[in-house]
C-alpha positions as CSV (number, residue, x, y, z in Angstrom):
1,M,61.6,109.0,73.0
2,S,64.5,107.8,75.4
3,E,65.7,109.3,78.5
4,P,69.2,108.9,78.8
5,L,69.9,111.0,81.9
6,A,69.1,110.6,85.2
7,C,69.2,112.1,88.7
8,P,71.6,110.2,90.9
9,H,69.7,110.6,94.3
10,C,66.1,110.2,93.2
11,A,66.5,108.2,89.8
12,T,64.2,110.5,87.7
13,R,65.1,110.1,84.2
14,Y,65.1,113.4,81.8
15,P,65.9,113.9,78.4
16,L,69.6,115.2,77.2
17,E,68.7,119.1,76.9
18,E,68.2,119.3,81.1
19,R,71.2,119.6,83.3
20,F,69.8,119.3,86.8
21,C,67.1,117.0,88.4
22,A,64.0,119.5,88.7
23,E,63.0,117.7,91.7
24,C,66.1,117.8,94.2
25,G,68.4,120.1,92.0
26,M,71.2,117.4,91.8
27,P,73.4,117.3,88.4
28,L,72.3,114.6,86.2
29,T,74.6,112.0,84.7
30,Y,74.5,109.6,81.8
31,A,72.4,106.6,82.2
32,G,71.8,105.2,78.9
33,E,69.1,104.5,76.4
34,V,65.7,103.0,78.5
35,G,65.9,99.3,78.1
36,A,69.6,99.2,76.5
37,E,71.4,97.0,78.5
38,Q,75.3,97.5,78.8
39,E,77.9,95.2,79.2
40,A,79.9,95.4,82.1
41,S,83.7,96.2,81.4
42,D,86.2,93.4,83.4
43,T,86.9,96.3,86.1
44,Q,83.0,96.9,86.8
45,Q,82.9,92.7,86.8
46,R,85.6,92.7,88.9
47,A,84.5,95.8,91.6
48,R,81.0,93.9,91.4
49,K,82.5,90.7,93.6
50,I,84.2,92.9,96.1
51,K,82.4,92.7,99.6
52,P,82.7,95.9,101.2
53,Q,82.7,94.4,104.9
54,Y,86.4,93.0,103.9
55,S,87.5,96.6,102.6
56,R,88.2,98.4,106.0
57,G,90.8,99.0,107.8
58,D,94.9,99.5,107.1
59,L,96.4,97.5,104.6
60,R,98.3,93.7,105.7
61,R,100.8,91.7,104.0
62,V,99.1,88.2,103.6
63,A,101.0,86.6,100.9
64,T,104.2,86.9,98.5
65,G,104.3,86.3,94.8
66,R,107.7,85.2,93.3
67,Q,106.9,87.0,90.3
68,Q,103.8,89.3,89.1
69,P,101.9,86.6,87.7
70,E,101.9,84.5,90.4
71,A,100.7,87.5,92.8
72,E,98.2,88.6,90.4
73,F,97.0,84.7,90.8
74,I,96.9,85.0,94.6
75,Q,94.6,88.5,94.0
76,M,92.0,86.5,91.9
77,L,92.0,83.3,94.3
78,L,90.6,86.2,97.1
79,L,88.7,88.1,94.7
80,E,86.3,84.8,93.9
81,E,86.0,85.3,98.0
82,G,85.0,88.9,97.5
83,V,88.1,89.9,99.6
84,P,89.8,93.1,97.0
85,S,93.9,93.1,97.3
86,T,96.8,95.1,95.9
87,L,99.8,94.7,94.9
88,R,103.4,96.0,96.0
89,R,106.8,95.4,94.9
90,S,108.6,93.8,97.6
91,A,111.1,95.6,99.4
92,G,115.2,95.3,98.9
93,F,114.5,94.7,95.3
94,D,115.7,96.7,92.6
95,V,114.0,95.5,89.1
96,P,112.8,98.3,86.7
97,D,108.8,98.9,87.2
98,M,108.1,97.8,83.6
99,L,109.5,94.5,84.6
100,A,107.1,91.6,86.1
101,A,110.5,90.2,87.8
102,G,110.6,90.2,91.7
103,P,109.0,89.2,94.1
104,R,105.4,91.2,95.0
105,D,103.5,91.7,98.2
106,V,99.8,90.7,98.1
107,L,98.0,93.2,100.5
108,V,94.6,92.9,101.8
109,A,92.8,95.4,104.8
110,E,92.5,94.1,107.9
111,S,89.0,93.4,107.8
112,G,89.5,90.7,105.1
113,L,92.9,89.1,106.6
114,E,91.3,86.1,108.3
115,V,89.1,85.3,104.9
116,A,92.6,85.8,103.0
117,R,94.3,83.7,104.7
118,Q,91.8,80.7,105.2
119,V,91.5,81.2,101.3
120,L,95.2,80.6,100.8
121,L,95.7,77.9,103.2
122,Q,92.6,75.9,101.1
123,S,94.9,76.4,98.2
124,D,98.1,75.6,99.9
125,I,99.4,79.0,99.1
126,E,102.1,80.2,101.9
127,V,100.6,82.3,104.0
128,H,102.8,85.1,105.5
129,E,102.4,85.2,109.5
130,P,103.3,88.3,110.5
131,G,105.9,89.5,113.3
132,P,105.0,91.3,116.5
133,V,102.1,93.9,116.1
134,R,103.9,97.4,116.2
135,E,101.7,100.4,117.9
136,D,101.3,102.0,114.3
137,G,100.4,98.4,113.4
138,R,103.0,97.4,110.9
139,D,104.3,94.2,111.1
140,G,108.5,93.8,112.1
141,P,110.4,95.2,114.4
142,A,109.7,98.8,115.9
143,P,112.2,101.2,114.3
144,G,113.5,102.2,118.0
145,M,114.2,98.6,119.0
146,L,116.3,98.2,115.7
147,L,118.1,101.4,116.3
148,A,119.1,99.7,119.9
149,G,120.4,96.4,118.5
150,V,122.5,98.2,116.2
151,L,124.0,100.6,118.6
152,V,124.5,97.5,121.1
153,G,126.3,96.0,118.5
154,A,128.7,98.7,117.8
155,G,129.2,98.9,121.6
156,V,130.2,95.3,121.6
157,V,132.6,95.6,118.5
158,A,134.0,99.1,120.1
159,F,134.6,97.2,123.1
160,L,136.5,94.4,121.5
161,I,138.7,96.5,119.2
162,W,139.6,98.2,123.1
163,L,140.1,94.9,124.5
164,S,142.5,94.0,121.4
165,G,144.3,97.0,122.2
166,V,144.9,96.6,125.7
167,V,146.2,93.1,125.9
């Protein structure tokens, strides 16, 4: 008789009538029939390729695909080297979510950033070079610096208007 349940902690096998492990008290999980090989789904096969050391840290943009299929192609290249990635719609493009149109940013964890850049450079794909790193770890201008630039610009415009009124 096969025992399709197993303890996730100690791996002791049990019949379907049991609910908890007699040894450690953990709830039992379905482990399938003894000796039966289960085919791994596409998601499981992709997850097995991921190297955990490349999945730590904040997400950073490493590349941008012009369309969703191009960004997914970049994702698959990275996955072949064990680097997990995710996609997000690039800022500033108002296209309905259901459409694959519009650029997509490819994001990887900080620990996999250098490996991802090397993979993309070998594939002749344009790598996003981050700007100055802010205190919060993101690239691009800090909000305070952006506000200061806008205020200085407004001051120059106001001065020019005042100067044209005086003359």
